Every structure is written in C-alpha cells, then in structure tokens.
MMTF fields as JSON, N, C-alpha, C and O atoms, coordinates in Angstrom:
{
  "mmtfVersion": "1.0.0",
  "mmtfProducer": "UNKNOWN",
  "numBonds": 343,
  "numAtoms": 344,
  "numGroups": 86,
  "numChains": 1,
  "numModels": 1,
  "chainsPerModel": [1],
  "groupsPerChain": [86],
  "chainIdList": ["A"],
  "bondAtomList": [4, 2, 8, 6, 12, 10, 16, 14, 20, 18, 24, 22, 28, 26, 32, 30, 36, 34, 40, 38, 44, 42, 48, 46, 52, 50, 56, 54, 60, 58, 64, 62, 68, 66, 72, 70, 76, 74, 80, 78, 84, 82, 88, 86, 92, 90, 96, 94, 100, 98, 104, 102, 108, 106, 112, 110, 116, 114, 120, 118, 124, 122, 128, 126, 132, 130, 136, 134, 140, 138, 144, 142, 148, 146, 152, 150, 156, 154, 160, 158, 164, 162, 168, 166, 172, 170, 176, 174, 180, 178, 184, 182, 188, 186, 192, 190, 196, 194, 200, 198, 204, 202, 208, 206, 212, 210, 216, 214, 220, 218, 224, 222, 228, 226, 232, 230, 236, 234, 240, 238, 244, 242, 248, 246, 252, 250, 256, 254, 260, 258, 264, 262, 268, 266, 272, 270, 276, 274, 280, 278, 284, 282, 288, 286, 292, 290, 296, 294, 300, 298, 304, 302, 308, 306, 312, 310, 316, 314, 320, 318, 324, 322, 328, 326, 332, 330, 336, 334, 340, 338],
  "bondOrderList": [1, 1, 1, 1, 1, 1, 1, 1, 1, 1, 1, 1, 1, 1, 1, 1, 1, 1, 1, 1, 1, 1, 1, 1, 1, 1, 1, 1, 1, 1, 1, 1, 1, 1, 1, 1, 1, 1, 1, 1, 1, 1, 1, 1, 1, 1, 1, 1, 1, 1, 1, 1, 1, 1, 1, 1, 1, 1, 1, 1, 1, 1, 1, 1, 1, 1, 1, 1, 1, 1, 1, 1, 1, 1, 1, 1, 1, 1, 1, 1, 1, 1, 1, 1, 1],
  "groupList": [{"groupName": "MET", "atomNameList": ["N", "CA", "C", "O"], "elementList": ["N", "C", "C", "O"], "formalChargeList": [0, 0, 0, 0], "bondAtomList": [1, 0, 2, 1, 3, 2], "bondOrderList": [1, 1, 2], "singleLetterCode": "M", "chemCompType": "L-PEPTIDE LINKING"}, {"groupName": "ALA", "atomNameList": ["N", "CA", "C", "O"], "elementList": ["N", "C", "C", "O"], "formalChargeList": [0, 0, 0, 0], "bondAtomList": [1, 0, 2, 1, 3, 2], "bondOrderList": [1, 1, 2], "singleLetterCode": "A", "chemCompType": "L-PEPTIDE LINKING"}, {"groupName": "LYS", "atomNameList": ["N", "CA", "C", "O"], "elementList": ["N", "C", "C", "O"], "formalChargeList": [0, 0, 0, 0], "bondAtomList": [1, 0, 2, 1, 3, 2], "bondOrderList": [1, 1, 2], "singleLetterCode": "K", "chemCompType": "L-PEPTIDE LINKING"}, {"groupName": "GLY", "atomNameList": ["N", "CA", "C", "O"], "elementList": ["N", "C", "C", "O"], "formalChargeList": [0, 0, 0, 0], "bondAtomList": [1, 0, 2, 1, 3, 2], "bondOrderList": [1, 1, 2], "singleLetterCode": "G", "chemCompType": "PEPTIDE LINKING"}, {"groupName": "ILE", "atomNameList": ["N", "CA", "C", "O"], "elementList": ["N", "C", "C", "O"], "formalChargeList": [0, 0, 0, 0], "bondAtomList": [1, 0, 2, 1, 3, 2], "bondOrderList": [1, 1, 2], "singleLetterCode": "I", "chemCompType": "L-PEPTIDE LINKING"}, {"groupName": "ARG", "atomNameList": ["N", "CA", "C", "O"], "elementList": ["N", "C", "C", "O"], "formalChargeList": [0, 0, 0, 0], "bondAtomList": [1, 0, 2, 1, 3, 2], "bondOrderList": [1, 1, 2], "singleLetterCode": "R", "chemCompType": "L-PEPTIDE LINKING"}, {"groupName": "THR", "atomNameList": ["N", "CA", "C", "O"], "elementList": ["N", "C", "C", "O"], "formalChargeList": [0, 0, 0, 0], "bondAtomList": [1, 0, 2, 1, 3, 2], "bondOrderList": [1, 1, 2], "singleLetterCode": "T", "chemCompType": "L-PEPTIDE LINKING"}, {"groupName": "LEU", "atomNameList": ["N", "CA", "C", "O"], "elementList": ["N", "C", "C", "O"], "formalChargeList": [0, 0, 0, 0], "bondAtomList": [1, 0, 2, 1, 3, 2], "bondOrderList": [1, 1, 2], "singleLetterCode": "L", "chemCompType": "L-PEPTIDE LINKING"}, {"groupName": "ASP", "atomNameList": ["N", "CA", "C", "O"], "elementList": ["N", "C", "C", "O"], "formalChargeList": [0, 0, 0, 0], "bondAtomList": [1, 0, 2, 1, 3, 2], "bondOrderList": [1, 1, 2], "singleLetterCode": "D", "chemCompType": "L-PEPTIDE LINKING"}, {"groupName": "PRO", "atomNameList": ["N", "CA", "C", "O"], "elementList": ["N", "C", "C", "O"], "formalChargeList": [0, 0, 0, 0], "bondAtomList": [1, 0, 2, 1, 3, 2], "bondOrderList": [1, 1, 2], "singleLetterCode": "P", "chemCompType": "L-PEPTIDE LINKING"}, {"groupName": "ASN", "atomNameList": ["N", "CA", "C", "O"], "elementList": ["N", "C", "C", "O"], "formalChargeList": [0, 0, 0, 0], "bondAtomList": [1, 0, 2, 1, 3, 2], "bondOrderList": [1, 1, 2], "singleLetterCode": "N", "chemCompType": "L-PEPTIDE LINKING"}, {"groupName": "TYR", "atomNameList": ["N", "CA", "C", "O"], "elementList": ["N", "C", "C", "O"], "formalChargeList": [0, 0, 0, 0], "bondAtomList": [1, 0, 2, 1, 3, 2], "bondOrderList": [1, 1, 2], "singleLetterCode": "Y", "chemCompType": "L-PEPTIDE LINKING"}, {"groupName": "SER", "atomNameList": ["N", "CA", "C", "O"], "elementList": ["N", "C", "C", "O"], "formalChargeList": [0, 0, 0, 0], "bondAtomList": [1, 0, 2, 1, 3, 2], "bondOrderList": [1, 1, 2], "singleLetterCode": "S", "chemCompType": "L-PEPTIDE LINKING"}, {"groupName": "GLN", "atomNameList": ["N", "CA", "C", "O"], "elementList": ["N", "C", "C", "O"], "formalChargeList": [0, 0, 0, 0], "bondAtomList": [1, 0, 2, 1, 3, 2], "bondOrderList": [1, 1, 2], "singleLetterCode": "Q", "chemCompType": "L-PEPTIDE LINKING"}, {"groupName": "PHE", "atomNameList": ["N", "CA", "C", "O"], "elementList": ["N", "C", "C", "O"], "formalChargeList": [0, 0, 0, 0], "bondAtomList": [1, 0, 2, 1, 3, 2], "bondOrderList": [1, 1, 2], "singleLetterCode": "F", "chemCompType": "L-PEPTIDE LINKING"}, {"groupName": "GLU", "atomNameList": ["N", "CA", "C", "O"], "elementList": ["N", "C", "C", "O"], "formalChargeList": [0, 0, 0, 0], "bondAtomList": [1, 0, 2, 1, 3, 2], "bondOrderList": [1, 1, 2], "singleLetterCode": "E", "chemCompType": "L-PEPTIDE LINKING"}, {"groupName": "VAL", "atomNameList": ["N", "CA", "C", "O"], "elementList": ["N", "C", "C", "O"], "formalChargeList": [0, 0, 0, 0], "bondAtomList": [1, 0, 2, 1, 3, 2], "bondOrderList": [1, 1, 2], "singleLetterCode": "V", "chemCompType": "L-PEPTIDE LINKING"}, {"groupName": "HIS", "atomNameList": ["N", "CA", "C", "O"], "elementList": ["N", "C", "C", "O"], "formalChargeList": [0, 0, 0, 0], "bondAtomList": [1, 0, 2, 1, 3, 2], "bondOrderList": [1, 1, 2], "singleLetterCode": "H", "chemCompType": "L-PEPTIDE LINKING"}, {"groupName": "CYS", "atomNameList": ["N", "CA", "C", "O"], "elementList": ["N", "C", "C", "O"], "formalChargeList": [0, 0, 0, 0], "bondAtomList": [1, 0, 2, 1, 3, 2], "bondOrderList": [1, 1, 2], "singleLetterCode": "C", "chemCompType": "L-PEPTIDE LINKING"}],
  "groupTypeList": [0, 1, 2, 3, 4, 1, 5, 6, 7, 6, 1, 3, 8, 9, 1, 10, 1, 1, 11, 11, 5, 5, 10, 7, 12, 13, 6, 5, 1, 5, 7, 4, 14, 7, 10, 5, 10, 7, 13, 15, 4, 7, 12, 2, 16, 15, 3, 1, 11, 6, 16, 14, 10, 8, 1, 11, 13, 11, 7, 15, 17, 5, 18, 3, 7, 5, 12, 0, 3, 1, 4, 6, 6, 17, 9, 15, 5, 12, 9, 3, 1, 3, 17, 7, 12, 1],
  "groupIdList": [1, 2, 3, 4, 5, 6, 7, 8, 9, 10, 11, 12, 13, 14, 15, 16, 17, 18, 19, 20, 21, 22, 23, 24, 25, 26, 27, 28, 29, 30, 31, 32, 33, 34, 35, 36, 37, 38, 39, 40, 41, 42, 43, 44, 45, 46, 47, 48, 49, 50, 51, 52, 53, 54, 55, 56, 57, 58, 59, 60, 61, 62, 63, 64, 65, 66, 67, 68, 69, 70, 71, 72, 73, 74, 75, 76, 77, 78, 79, 80, 81, 82, 83, 84, 85, 86],
  "secStructList": [7, 2, 2, 2, 2, 2, 2, 2, 2, 2, 2, 2, 7, 4, 4, 4, 2, 2, 2, 2, 2, 2, 2, 2, 2, 2, 2, 2, 2, 2, 2, 2, 2, 2, 2, 2, 2, 2, 2, 2, 2, 2, 6, 6, 7, 7, 1, 3, 3, 3, 3, 1, 1, 1, 6, 6, 2, 2, 2, 2, 2, 2, 2, 6, 7, 3, 3, 3, 3, 3, 7, 7, 1, 7, 6, 6, 1, 7, 7, 7, 2, 2, 2, 2, 2, 7],
  "xCoordList": [-145.467, -145.738, -147.233, -147.689, -147.991, -149.436, -150.051, -150.953, -149.562, -150.084, -149.785, -150.645, -148.59, -148.218, -149.033, -149.442, -149.269, -150.081, -151.502, -152.071, -152.08, -153.448, -153.535, -154.507, -152.526, -152.506, -152.453, -153.161, -151.618, -151.482, -152.767, -153.21, -153.363, -154.613, -155.725, -156.51, -155.79, -156.816, -156.637, -157.614, -155.394, -155.134, -155.552, -156.062, -155.342, -155.691, -157.143, -157.649, -157.821, -159.205, -159.976, -160.372, -160.19, -160.824, -162.237, -162.703, -162.909, -164.27, -164.273, -165.291, -163.166, -163.075, -162.196, -161.668, -162.032, -161.168, -161.586, -160.73, -162.875, -163.346, -162.936, -162.577, -162.99, -162.584, -161.106, -160.726, -160.266, -158.822, -158.506, -157.626, -159.212, -159.002, -159.387, -158.692, -160.482, -160.925, -159.888, -159.555, -159.391, -158.372, -157.1, -156.467, -156.73, -155.554, -155.762, -154.852, -156.925, -157.224, -157.15, -156.605, -157.689, -157.638, -156.193, -155.792, -155.434, -154.033, -153.237, -152.448, -153.434, -152.746, -153.08, -152.192, -154.365, -154.787, -154.13, -153.704, -154.048, -153.416, -151.926, -151.38, -151.268, -149.838, -149.555, -148.574, -150.391, -150.242, -150.417, -149.649, -151.415, -151.66, -150.468, -150.007, -149.972, -148.826, -147.597, -146.889, -147.349, -146.195, -146.277, -145.28, -147.431, -147.593, -147.366, -146.676, -147.948, -147.766, -146.318, -145.791, -145.678, -144.283, -143.388, -142.508, -143.61, -142.806, -143.039, -142.104, -144.273, -144.567, -143.849, -143.255, -143.899, -143.25, -141.734, -141.089, -141.172, -139.719, -139.145, -137.941, -139.975, -139.486, -139.037, -138.321, -139.451, -139.089, -137.766, -137.267, -137.203, -135.926, -134.815, -134.668, -134.035, -132.936, -131.61, -131.52, -130.604, -129.269, -129.074, -129.937, -127.918, -127.554, -127.463, -127.402, -127.456, -127.43, -126.666, -126.38, -126.341, -125.699, -126.611, -127.448, -126.437, -127.23, -126.3, -125.129, -126.816, -126.003, -125.931, -125.112, -126.769, -126.633, -127.254, -127.944, -127.007, -127.442, -128.814, -129.059, -129.695, -130.994, -131.982, -133.023, -131.677, -132.646, -132.366, -133.006, -131.433, -131.02, -132.151, -132.178, -133.083, -134.191, -135.139, -135.611, -135.416, -136.257, -135.577, -136.217, -134.286, -133.541, -133.597, -133.819, -133.4, -133.431, -134.826, -134.969, -135.84, -137.218, -137.657, -138.393, -137.214, -137.679, -136.666, -136.892, -135.554, -134.568, -133.825, -133.43, -133.629, -132.903, -131.403, -130.962, -130.614, -129.166, -128.481, -128.262, -128.154, -127.406, -125.916, -125.437, -125.185, -123.732, -123.079, -121.927, -123.81, -123.274, -123.719, -124.448, -123.259, -123.57, -122.31, -121.23, -122.449, -121.306, -121.611, -122.771, -120.584, -120.737, -119.416, -118.343, -119.505, -118.296, -117.853, -116.671, -118.797, -118.521, -119.332, -120.491, -118.773, -119.546, -120.165, -121.128, -119.63, -120.142, -121.372, -121.966, -121.775, -122.967, -123.773, -123.236, -125.068, -125.982, -125.86, -125.609, -126.035, -125.979, -127.181, -128.287, -126.974, -128.063, -128.72, -128.258, -129.798, -130.548, -129.68, -129.746, -128.873, -128.004, -127.001, -126.754, -126.421, -125.438, -126.091, -125.534, -127.272, -127.966, -128.355, -128.272, -128.778, -129.16, -127.97, -128.09, -126.825, -125.616, -125.19, -124.191],
  "yCoordList": [-124.129, -122.72, -122.466, -121.562, -123.251, -123.042, -123.224, -122.482, -124.205, -124.442, -123.251, -122.835, -122.707, -121.539, -120.315, -119.547, -120.132, -118.996, -119.133, -118.169, -120.32, -120.541, -120.312, -119.736, -120.761, -120.572, -119.081, -118.624, -118.339, -116.908, -116.16, -115.299, -116.486, -115.836, -116.139, -115.259, -117.387, -117.779, -117.044, -116.62, -116.895, -116.176, -114.71, -114.142, -114.098, -112.693, -112.469, -111.354, -113.507, -113.386, -114.665, -115.395, -114.937, -116.202, -116.394, -117.526, -115.314, -115.438, -116.17, -116.751, -116.153, -116.821, -118.063, -118.478, -118.656, -119.823, -120.977, -121.647, -121.21, -122.309, -122.085, -123.03, -120.843, -120.486, -120.789, -121.351, -120.42, -120.663, -122.156, -122.626, -122.897, -124.346, -125.009, -125.906, -124.564, -125.118, -124.818, -125.689, -123.595, -123.243, -124.064, -124.487, -124.288, -125.102, -126.526, -127.115, -127.077, -128.429, -128.523, -129.49, -127.54, -127.523, -127.365, -127.992, -126.537, -126.334, -127.617, -127.983, -128.297, -129.57, -130.575, -131.248, -130.675, -131.618, -131.279, -132.178, -130.01, -129.599, -129.915, -130.351, -129.696, -129.98, -131.481, -131.881, -132.3, -133.754, -134.182, -135.004, -133.635, -133.941, -133.508, -134.267, -132.298, -131.789, -132.669, -133.001, -133.044, -133.879, -135.223, -135.691, -135.841, -137.137, -137.003, -137.823, -135.967, -135.767, -135.482, -136.015, -134.655, -134.31, -135.538, -135.741, -136.354, -137.559, -138.532, -139.196, -138.624, -139.507, -139.027, -139.83, -137.743, -137.182, -137.338, -137.783, -136.972, -136.988, -138.39, -138.581, -139.366, -140.747, -141.27, -142.268, -140.606, -141.024, -140.43, -140.787, -139.529, -138.904, -139.929, -140.524, -140.125, -141.085, -140.354, -139.29, -140.917, -140.34, -139.189, -138.87, -138.582, -137.467, -136.194, -136.245, -135.082, -133.786, -132.798, -133.078, -131.654, -130.591, -129.366, -129.2, -128.523, -127.303, -126.132, -126.328, -124.916, -123.728, -123.341, -122.502, -123.933, -123.735, -124.915, -125.734, -124.992, -126.151, -125.917, -126.365, -125.23, -124.879, -126.04, -125.946, -127.119, -128.201, -129.421, -130.458, -129.321, -130.511, -131.166, -132.392, -130.396, -131.006, -131.743, -132.834, -131.141, -131.792, -133.053, -134.093, -132.957, -134.117, -135.267, -136.417, -134.955, -135.994, -136.601, -137.822, -135.765, -136.235, -137.107, -138.075, -136.771, -137.477, -138.47, -139.066, -138.651, -139.636, -139.249, -140.123, -137.958, -137.498, -137.546, -137.504, -137.634, -137.728, -136.549, -136.565, -135.555, -134.421, -134.728, -135.251, -134.398, -134.569, -133.444, -133.556, -132.371, -131.243, -129.922, -129.869, -128.87, -127.524, -126.873, -127.027, -126.153, -125.461, -123.975, -123.577, -123.176, -121.745, -121.155, -121.673, -120.083, -119.413, -118.334, -117.996, -117.799, -116.756, -117.061, -116.653, -117.756, -118.188, -117.041, -117.252, -115.84, -114.715, -114.057, -113.177, -114.456, -113.851, -114.889, -115.879, -114.636, -115.538, -115.321, -114.197, -116.376, -116.211, -115.435, -115.593, -114.6, -113.858, -114.646, -115.732, -114.106, -114.788, -115.025, -116.094, -114.039, -114.194, -115.306, -116.081, -115.389, -116.435, -117.812, -118.753, -117.927, -119.214, -119.617, -120.791, -118.65, -118.931, -119.427, -120.36, -118.783, -119.186, -120.574, -121.094],
  "zCoordList": [69.254, 69.196, 69.248, 69.948, 68.518, 68.477, 69.854, 70.242, 70.585, 71.933, 72.841, 73.617, 72.753, 73.548, 73.18, 74.051, 71.888, 71.434, 71.954, 72.465, 71.83, 72.317, 73.824, 74.312, 74.553, 75.999, 76.353, 77.251, 75.649, 75.916, 75.57, 76.331, 74.424, 74.038, 75.029, 75.38, 75.478, 76.444, 77.766, 78.383, 78.198, 79.452, 79.345, 80.31, 78.187, 78.006, 77.628, 77.76, 77.162, 76.691, 77.012, 76.104, 78.297, 78.686, 78.124, 78.0, 77.791, 77.247, 75.908, 75.53, 75.191, 73.889, 73.928, 72.896, 75.094, 75.261, 74.345, 73.766, 74.212, 73.361, 71.907, 71.205, 71.463, 70.101, 69.895, 68.868, 70.865, 70.755, 70.805, 70.085, 71.641, 71.704, 70.372, 69.894, 69.79, 68.504, 67.408, 66.604, 67.389, 66.404, 66.608, 65.641, 67.871, 68.159, 67.662, 67.079, 67.881, 67.426, 65.906, 65.374, 65.208, 63.743, 63.249, 62.268, 63.926, 63.537, 63.715, 62.844, 64.825, 65.047, 63.951, 63.428, 63.603, 62.565, 61.226, 60.502, 60.9, 59.642, 59.644, 58.63, 60.778, 60.869, 60.763, 60.137, 61.359, 61.253, 59.8, 59.301, 59.121, 57.715, 56.861, 56.008, 57.086, 56.345, 56.566, 55.615, 57.81, 58.123, 57.41, 56.86, 57.412, 56.734, 55.231, 54.626, 54.633, 53.192, 52.852, 51.876, 53.641, 53.398, 53.503, 52.667, 54.523, 54.67, 53.524, 53.075, 53.048, 51.915, 50.655, 49.935, 50.39, 49.202, 49.296, 48.346, 50.441, 50.589, 50.735, 50.561, 51.049, 51.151, 49.789, 49.714, 48.718, 47.368, 46.896, 45.829, 47.685, 47.316, 47.496, 48.563, 46.435, 46.485, 46.389, 45.777, 46.983, 46.905, 47.868, 48.686, 47.741, 48.608, 47.774, 46.546, 48.442, 47.778, 48.65, 49.815, 48.087, 48.855, 48.853, 47.966, 49.848, 49.983, 50.254, 50.58, 50.12, 50.371, 51.842, 52.217, 52.677, 54.125, 54.842, 54.235, 56.113, 56.904, 57.539, 58.659, 56.847, 57.408, 57.435, 58.085, 56.747, 56.588, 57.461, 57.285, 58.389, 59.13, 59.913, 60.021, 60.462, 61.21, 60.272, 60.59, 59.114, 58.117, 57.596, 57.441, 57.329, 56.841, 57.842, 57.465, 59.093, 60.126, 60.235, 60.296, 60.259, 60.42, 59.244, 59.434, 58.033, 56.834, 56.281, 55.228, 56.981, 56.55, 55.279, 54.506, 55.052, 53.871, 54.128, 55.276, 53.041, 53.187, 52.506, 51.294, 53.269, 52.747, 52.832, 53.838, 51.759, 51.774, 52.559, 52.978, 52.756, 53.497, 52.902, 51.912, 53.533, 53.079, 52.539, 53.109, 51.451, 50.873, 50.75, 50.645, 50.764, 50.578, 50.102, 50.413, 49.357, 48.905, 49.889, 49.954, 50.652, 51.651, 52.909, 52.991, 53.877, 55.045, 55.838, 56.575, 55.699, 56.486, 55.865, 56.489, 54.649, 54.044, 53.273, 52.778, 53.187, 52.477, 50.98, 50.545, 50.17, 48.718, 48.212, 48.729, 47.208, 46.593, 45.477, 45.127, 44.914, 43.87, 42.632, 42.026, 42.257, 41.088, 41.263, 40.339, 42.447, 42.738, 42.699, 42.133, 43.302, 43.3, 41.884, 41.524, 41.086, 39.705, 38.881, 38.088, 39.086, 38.359, 38.786, 38.288]
}
C-alpha cells in the first residue's frame, strides 16, 4: 500500500518526488522492524487458542501461530464489548 501511495503522490506532485521516496523508505524500514519484533514476541506463544472471528489468519500463518478456530454465537453479527467481557 505504501508503495502505491508514494507512486500516486509522486505522479500528482513530481516536484516533491524525493520527499515521497524518502518517506516510503522510512515506512519500509519501520514495517520491517515491526515485523521482526512481532515475530520474536509471538514465537513465544505456546499451544492453540480460539478467537471470535477469523480475522487473524494471515498473522497466524506468518508467525506460525496455532488457532483452534473461530467461534461465534451469532455468525451474522459481530460481538459487542459486553459479550466479549462476559
């Protein structure tokens, strides 16, 4: 996404292309750092777990997590704060 945004901004404002390229480079570096830290932290997670929706499947795959699956009481609606708290 960042690459596409930088490309679009550069096309619309070529005078500031260097600024957009620099921001893209900084964003990439931050994302690489975040990914490494996240994988290090999540590598310590043991066992399997369940979630209220299947929103984490890409993260689980990338970090080697083991979800037992997603559960819900009403598949047509998202759980509210009270339900999650209970």
